[in-house]
C-alpha positions in Angstrom: 1.4 16.4 -15.9 2.8 12.8 -15.2 1.0 10.4 -12.7 2.2 11.8 -9.2 3.0 8.9 -6.0 0.8 10.3 -3.4 4.1 10.2 -1.2 5.4 12.1 -3.7 2.3 14.7 -3.4 2.7 15.2 0.4 6.7 16.0 -0.1 6.0 18.7 0.1 4.9 21.1 3.5 2.2 23.5 1.5 0.8 20.8 -0.4 0.5 18.7 3.3 -1.0 21.6 5.0 -3.2 21.8 2.3 -4.2 17.7 2.8 -4.3 18.7 6.7 -6.9 21.4 6.4 -9.4 19.2 4.1 -9.2 16.9 6.6 -11.3 18.8 8.7 -14.1 19.0 5.6 -14.7 20.7 1.8 -12.9 23.7 1.8 -13.0 26.3 -1.3 -9.6 27.8 -2.7 -10.2 31.2 -1.0 -10.9 29.4 2.2 -7.2 27.5 2.0 -5.4 30.1 0.1 -6.8 32.6 3.9 -5.2 30.3 6.1 -1.8 30.3 4.3 1.4 32.6 2.9 1.4 32.0 -0.3 -1.2 33.2 -3.6 -4.1 32.0 -5.0 -1.7 30.8 -7.8 0.4 29.1 -5.8 -2.2 27.5 -3.8 -4.2 26.4 -6.9 -1.2 24.7 -8.0 -0.5 22.8 -5.4 -4.0 21.7 -5.5 -3.9 20.3 -8.8 -0.8 18.2 -7.7 -3.1 16.8 -5.1 -5.6 16.0 -7.4 -3.1 14.7 -9.8 -2.1 12.5 -6.8 -5.9 11.4 -6.3 -5.7 12.8 -3.0 -8.1 15.7 -3.2 -11.2 16.0 -5.5 -12.9 19.3 -6.9 -16.0 20.2 -7.3 -17.1 23.5 -8.9 -20.3 25.2 -7.5 -20.9 28.4 -10.0 -17.3 30.1 -9.7 -16.3 28.3 -7.0 -14.2 25.3 -6.8 -14.6 22.9 -3.5 -11.9 21.0 -2.6 -11.8 18.0 -0.4 -10.3 14.3 0.2 -10.0 11.9 -2.1 -10.8 8.4 -0.7 -10.2 6.0 -3.3 -6.9 7.4 -3.3 -6.8 8.0 0.4 -7.4 4.2 0.4 -4.2 3.2 -2.0 -1.7 5.3 0.1 -3.2 3.5 3.3 -3.2 0.2 1.5 0.5 1.3 0.5 1.5 2.7 3.8 -0.1 -0.8 5.5 2.5 -3.0 2.9 5.2 -1.1 4.1 4.3 -1.8 7.7 3.8 -5.6 6.9 7.4 -5.4 5.4 8.7 -4.1 8.9 7.0 -6.2 10.6 8.0 -9.4 8.6 11.6 -8.4 9.0 11.0 -7.7 12.7 10.1 -11.5 12.8 12.6 -13.1 10.7 15.3 -11.2 12.9 13.8 -12.3 16.0 13.4 -16.1 14.9 17.2 -15.7 13.8 18.3 -14.2 17.4 16.5 -17.4 19.1 18.1 -19.8 16.8 21.1 -18.5 17.4 20.6 -18.4 21.6 19.2 -21.9 20.6 22.3 -23.0 19.4 24.4 -21.4 22.6 
């Protein structure tokens, strides 16, 4: 599996729902499957994508797999989004300064 960007992983509605469910705390594959209208195999595949994107981690407990959010991956996602927000703020500041200069020239 190729390295998947977190935003790409979250572009799928089922993966977003799984991610949101894990925000409430760790859950087993069976718990996650019971809450969704897809098979356990499909849930496992979606979780594998989220894991590859470093958004979730898995802990094996006997024959159960418990999934939880991965703090490091979440930090990377947050940094990415904050970088986008900084770009938006800089563009807004530049537009405001340009408008102010144009208004000052009139």
